[in-house]
C-alpha positions in Angstrom: 5.9 25.5 -3.2 5.1 23.8 0.1 6.8 26.3 2.3 4.1 29.0 2.1 0.9 27.0 2.1 -1.3 25.3 4.7 -1.5 21.6 4.7 -4.6 19.8 3.3 -7.1 17.9 5.5 -5.0 15.6 7.8 -7.8 12.9 7.7 -7.2 12.2 4.0 -5.3 9.0 3.3 -2.0 9.1 1.4 -3.8 7.4 -1.6 -6.5 10.1 -1.7 -3.9 12.9 -1.5 -1.9 11.4 -4.4 -5.0 10.7 -6.5 -6.2 14.2 -6.2 -2.7 15.6 -6.9 -2.6 13.6 -10.1 -6.1 14.8 -11.1 -5.1 18.5 -10.6 -1.9 18.0 -12.6 -3.6 16.1 -15.4 -6.2 18.9 -15.7 -3.5 21.5 -15.9 -4.4 23.2 -12.6 -0.8 23.7 -11.6 -1.3 27.1 -9.9 -4.3 26.2 -7.8 -4.3 26.7 -4.0 -5.5 23.1 -3.6 -2.4 21.8 -5.4 -0.2 23.8 -3.1 -2.0 22.5 -0.1 -1.6 18.9 -1.3 2.0 19.5 -2.0 2.6 20.8 1.5 0.8 17.8 3.1 2.6 15.2 1.0 6.0 16.9 1.7 5.2 17.0 5.4 4.2 13.3 5.5 7.3 12.3 3.6 9.5 14.2 6.0 7.8 12.6 9.0 8.1 9.1 7.6 11.8 9.3 6.5 12.9 11.5 9.4 15.9 12.9 7.4 16.9 9.5 6.0 17.1 8.7 2.3 14.2 6.6 1.0 15.1 3.1 -0.1 13.6 3.6 -3.6 14.5 6.7 -5.6 11.9 8.3 -7.8 12.7 8.6 -11.5 12.6 12.1 -12.9 11.2 12.8 -16.3 13.6 14.4 -18.6 
């Protein structure tokens, strides 16, 4: 999803990005442009922070 969309406002904090992402998902807005932009920004920041290394903590996937 993040490959084809512009990133969200770079001035937003990580907390704000994740909070808004959660709101959109909780409201069922899974196909919105805003969600795609948030996804792109969050993915970009994760890539920058980990620089190709595995994160120390793995996220648990829901079954």
